[in-house]
N, C-alpha and C positions, 0 to 999 in steps of 0.2 A: 598563226599566220606571220611570216617573217616580214619585217618592215622593209620598205623599198627606199633606195637612195633617191635623192633629188635627181631628176634626169639631166644628162649632159645638155649643155646649152642654157640651163637655168642661170639666173643672175645671182652671183654671190658678191655681196659688198664687204670689203675689208676696211675697217676703220683704224687708221694708224699705219704709217708706212716705214716704221723703223725696222730693225733686223727681223723681228718676229712677223710683223705685218707683211713686209716684202717677201719673206720666205713663204708665208701662207699663200699670198697672191701668186707666186711663182708655181707652186704645186697645183693650185686650183685651176689656173689657166692651162697648164700642161695637161690636166685631166679632162679638158674639153668644156669647161664652164666659163661663162662670161664674167669677168671680174671688174667691179667698179671700186677704185681705190680712192679713199678720201683721207686727207690730212689737213689739219688747221694750219700747219706750217707752210708758208709760201714756198713753192718749188719742191717740197719734199716728195710728193707723190710722183711728179715727173722724174725726179732723180731716181726714185726706186724703180720705176718702169724702165728707165734707160739701163739701170744696172741689171735688171732681170733679163732684158733683151741681150745684154752682153754675155750673161751666163748661158742663155740658150745658144748663142753663137759659139761659145767655147764647147758646149756639149756636142754641137754639130761637128766641130773640128776634131773632137775625140771619138766621133762615130757613136756617140751615146744617144743621139737624137737626129732624126732626119731633118733636112733643110726645110721641107714643106711643113713638117710637123712644128718646127721651131717658129716658122713664119706665122702659122695659124695661131699658135699659142700667144705669140707677141701681139697679134691683132685682137685677141680677146681681152687684152688689158686696156683699161680706160681710166683716166683720171676724171674725178668729178669734183666740182667746186663747192657743192652744197649738199647737205643731207637730203634735201628735197629731191635730188637727182637719183636717189636710190629707192624711190617709192616702189619700183617694180621688183625689188630683190626678194628672192625666195629664202635666202639665208643671209644674215648679217653676222660677221665675225669681228668682234672688238679686240684690238691689240694695242691699247693705249696705256697710259701710266697706271701703276699699281696703287690706286687710291680709291677707296670705297665710294666716297661722295662724288668724285668725278665720273666714275663708272655709272652710278645711279642716275646722275643728271643726263648722261649720254643716252642711256636706255629709255629714260622717260621721254626724251625728245624724239627718239626713234619710234616710240609707240604712236606718236602723232603723225608719222610719215609713212611707215610701211603698211602693207595690207594685213588683214587679220590672220592670214595663213603663214605669214613670214615667221621664220624661226630666228630667235635672237641667241647668239652664243658669245660667251666671254672666254678669252684666253688667259684669264687670271691664273697665277701659279700658287696663290696663297690666300686670297680673299674668299670667304664662304659664298658659294653660289646662292644659297638661301638669302643671305644678307643683301646681295646685289639685286635680287628679284623682289625683295619684300615690298617695295613701294610701287611696283608696276600695277597697272590695271589688270593685266593678264600675266601673272607671274609664271603660269604653267608653261609658257612658250620660251622661257629662258633656260639655257643649259650651259654647263661649262664645256669648253672644247680646248683642253690644255695641250698645246703642241710643245715640242722640245727643240732647243736650239743646237745646231742649225736645222731649221724645219725641213729643207729638201733632203737632208741626209738621215735624220732621225725618224724612225718608223712609227714610234708610239704616239698615240693621241688618247689622253684620258677624257672620256665622256662622263661628265660629272653632273649628277642629278641633285638639285636642292630639294628641300622638303616639298615645294610646290611644283616641281618640274613634272610635266605630263610624261608618263612612260613612253607614249607614242612619239613624242618629240625626241626624247633621248634615243629611241630605237632608230628613228630616221637619221639623226646625226651620226650615229654609230655606222649605219649602212653607207652613208655618204662619205664618211672618212675612209671606209674600206674601198669605196669606188675611186677615191683619190690615190689609192695605193698605200694607204697607211695601215697600221696594226692598231685598231681601237680596242679599248677595254672600258667596261662600265665601272664607275665608282660612285660612292655616295659622298656628298659634300661634308667632309670632316677635315680638321686641320692637316695640311700637307697632302691631302688626297691620298694617292698611293705612293708615288715615287719619293716625293719630298719628305714623307713620313718614314717610310721603310728604310730609306737610305741614311738616316741620321747616324746609326751605329758605325757605318763605314768610316765616317770622319771622327766620331766621338771616341771610339776605342783606340784609334791611332793617336789622337790628341792626348788621351790619358796616358798611353805608354810613353809618348815623348815627354810629357810632364813628369813621369816617374823615372825618366832617364834610362828606359829599357834599351834604347838605341837611338841613333840620330835619324833625322827625317829621310835622308837618302837611303839608309839601310832598311828602314821600315817600308818605304816605297818599293824598293827592289824586292823585298819579300812578298809584298802583295801582288806585284806584277809577275815575278819569275817563279814563285811558289804557288800563290793563290790563283793565278791565271787572270787577274783583273787587268783591264787594258791600261789603266793608269793607277798610280799609287795615290793614296788620299791627300798627301801634301802637295804633290804636283797638280792634282785636280783642284784643290782649294785655291792654289795660286792662279790657276787658269780661270776659275769662276770668279775669283776675287774674295779675299778673306772677309771683307766687309759684307758682301752679298751672302756668302755662306753663313757667316755669324748671324746676320739678320734673319735668315730663314730659320736657323736653329732657335733663336730667341722667340720668333713668331710661333713656332710649333710648341715650344716650352710654355709660353704664356697661354696659348690657346688650350692647352691641356692642364691649365691651372697648376703649373709647377710640378708635373709628373717627373720624378727623378730620372726616368729613362731618357728624357730629352734635355737634361741639364747642360747648358752651354759651358764651353771650356774657358777657364780663366786665362789660359795661355793664348787662345785665339783672340780674346778680348784685348789682351796686351798687344798683340800683333796689329789689330785694328787701331788701337789708340796710338801706336807708334807710327802709323801710316804705312806699315809693311803689308800692303794689300795684295801683293802678288805680281804677276806679269805687268799689269797696267801701271804699277808704280815703280817697277824696276827691282823691287825687292819684296819678298814674302818669306816663305820658309827657305827659299833659295835666293841668291843674288844673281840677277839676270844680266848684269854687266860683266860678270866673270866669263872669261873665255873657256875655262875648264870647269864644268859643273862638278859638284862634290860626288865622289864615288862611294858606293856602299862598302861598309867594312866586311871583310871576310877573313877566315882563318888562314894562316900560312900553310903551305903543304906539310902534311904529316905522313909518316910511313904507313903503308898498307899493312893491316894486321894479318897474321898468319892464318887465323881461323876465326870463324864467326858461328855462334850457336843461336838457337831460337827456342823459346818456349811459346806454346800456342794455347790460347783459351779455346774452350769448346763453343760451338754455336756461332751466332751472328758476329761476335766480337772478333772472330778469326779473320773476317773480311777486312777489318780495319788495318791489319798488318800487310795485306796482300800487295798494295802498291810498292811498299818498300821491299818486301820480300822479292818481288819480280826484279826490281832494280839490282838488288844484291846478287841474285842468281845470274842475271845477265852479265854482271861484272866478274863472274867466275867463283863466287863464294859458294861453298857447298852447304853451308848453314847447319851442318851436322844433323843430328836426329831431332825431329819435332817431338818435344816432350809435352804431352797433353797435361793440362791443368784444369781444375774445375772452372765452370763458367763464371763463378763469382770470385775467383782467386784475385786478390788485390794486385794490380799491376800487369796482369797478363793481357795480351801477348807482349813479349819482349824479345829484343835482340841482345846478344851478349858478345863482347870482345874485350880483351885486355882487362878483364875484371869488371868492366862497366856493364850496366843494364840500361838499355835504351828503350824508352816507352813513348808512345804517342801521348801528347798532353791530354789530360782529362779534366782540366779546370783548376787543379792544384798546382802550386809551384813545385819545382823539382826538389827543393829543400824540404818542404813539407812531405812530399811523397817519399823521399829517402828516409825520413824519420819514421813514417808509417810502415814502410816495408822492412826497415832494418838494414837496408843496403845503401851504404854511404855513397858508393860510386854510381850515382843515378844521373842520367842525362835524359832530357825530354826533346822530342822533335815536334815541330808544328805540322799541321795538316798541309799537304801539298797535292797539286793536281798532277795526274799521270806522268807526263814527260817533263816535269818541272826541271829547270836548270839550277835552281837554288833551293836550299833547305835551311830552316832556322832551327837552332839548337839553344837550349837553356841548360845550365849546369848547376847541380845542387851545390850549396856552399861547402858540403862535406866531401865533394868529389875530388879525387886526386888527379894530378896533372897527367900521369901516365894513362889512366883510364880515359880521361878526356881526349888525349891525343889519339888513342886507339879508335875511338868513335869517329873523330874527325877524319882520320885516315881512311877508315872504312867507307864513309860517305863520299869522300873525294874520289875514291876508287870507283864508286858507283856513278860518277859523273856529275856530282853536285858541287856547286860553289857553296861553301858552308858559312853562314852568318850567325854569329853568336849574339843573342839578346840577353839582357839581364833576366834574372829568374822571376818573371812576372806570371801570375796565375793565368792559365789559359793561353799564354803566348799571344800571337797576333792574328794569324789567319783563322785559327779555330774559334777564338772568342768573338771575332768579328762575324764569321759565318753564323755562329750560334745566336748572336744578337740580331742579325738580319732575319734569320728564320723566326726568332721569337717575335719580332715586330710584325713580320708578315703574317704569322699565325694570329696575332691579336687583331690585325686589320680584318682578317677573315672572320674571326670570332665576333667582332663588333659589327659585322655586316657592311663594311666599307666596300668590299669587293669579294669575288670568288677566289679560291685557291689558284685556279688556272689564270685568272686575271693578274694576280700579284706576281706570279712567276714570269708571265709574259711581259708585264710592265717593267720589271727590274732588268730583264734581258734586253728589251728593245728601247727602254728609256734611258738607261745608264750603262748599257753594255756589260752587265755582269756575265761571267762565264756560265753560270747556272742560275735558275730561279731559286730564291732562298728556301722555299719549301721542298723543291726537288733536291736541293743540296742537303737539307737536313735528312731527307729520306735516304739519300745515298750514303751519308755517314752513319745513319741510324738514329731514329728519333729518341730512343732511350739514352743513347750516348750524348746527344745534344742537350737533352734535359739534365743529364748528370753534370755536364760542363757548366751549365747555367747555375745549377744548385751549388756547385763547388765555388764558382765565382761569387755568388751571393754570400756564402759562408766566409770566403776569404776577405771580402770587402765590407761585409755587414751592411749592405745597401739594398734598398728596394729596386735600384736600377736594374738588377739582374733577376728580378722575380720572373718566374716561368709563366707563360701564357696558359690560361686554363685549357685552351684548345690543345696545346702540345701535351700537357699532362694527361688530358683525357684520351688522346690518341695513343699514348704510351700504355695507359692502363687497358685500353681496348685490345691492343696488340698482345698484351700479356695474358 
């Protein structure tokens, strides 16, 4: 039997009227629920309600909300001056400071105020729900309800069950969040829950490449946006979040997993925090925000279009990996010559050829190592890109000659790409990031944190990824992704790139 949402008109108390609390109150009141807003700061709740009313008014001006609807929603918002005034609440959502003891004290006090059937929810982003509930008389009614900022615009809500959480409580909160117009997902209370755990490689791999001088921040950001399809690059997103906040989350997850190398914080980011380069809020982070002209990504100067382009093609599933670039080259008028079939296990296939160069999709090795393995000095690698990408990243083997390099650049420019060169780093940027995101997502599923469907939905709705990590891995090919991770592990000699047992099992099952 499916759980039912709390009926419209039910009283929902929101504790805390900061950005998160006010956003939650705005959404809940608009969905038809009576909202009681409490804050210990004098005037804070009134200010939040006035701000929400102004937002409703702007929505009416933009024809996104009817005037009567806005008036009714505003009327459902009420400030209360004491926790005793929320005794009739069916649900209490806490959105106060991220401090375990403070949250425990609040919920202990709430237990003495609300009815036995009232559900208690915490909007914590990092504190274990199990720990918050541990001292309650009835810990089964406490559940995590993790919203994302800004609450009215971000669809995702992580519904987090601690060890003691009653499944019926989690199911009711899940249905209620859906009734509020949100996209809820179930998760088990583990460090970082879903999004803050699975998203770590998005920042970590970019930080590592910046530390290794593979490219500057502006170029790496542009590659992730214009080739990978992400809405924001990692460095501009860290500057927006705040480097101090992002670094603290990484450290929290790293410590909670007892120093698992997959979550190792970046020394470079620590330096940024120590220097006070926190991002937009401090005026300087990876970018200087006082500058009128933001830094531009590096890209190769125009090169001549090559006269002919050839192609060798592997058999089986690997042929699909070359299809996006093949389509772009054909659309640009390249005939590609004859498709020369190669065995499915042929090293380096499929490949494109022009001016003596062999162009391969990155497989986790550096171009230099790959050139040595294949015996072809003029080797160039390209990074993964999404269908109609405007930019493509290339890495050049140390052995590669200038004429061969220029031929590849000219070919890709003719196909409509801005070409950015990065230093010869294993796995490049988009491919290694996507592989690591998929690996972490698979481990979350493997460890029972959430379902495969939930992790893909969470990463799309919570952080606006163009695809869910597991769907992305399936699109590229699970065996290829595992191969990339294995080669990264061999290149760096680190457990950071160890393959999730679930991914390895799925590849074996497919074979």
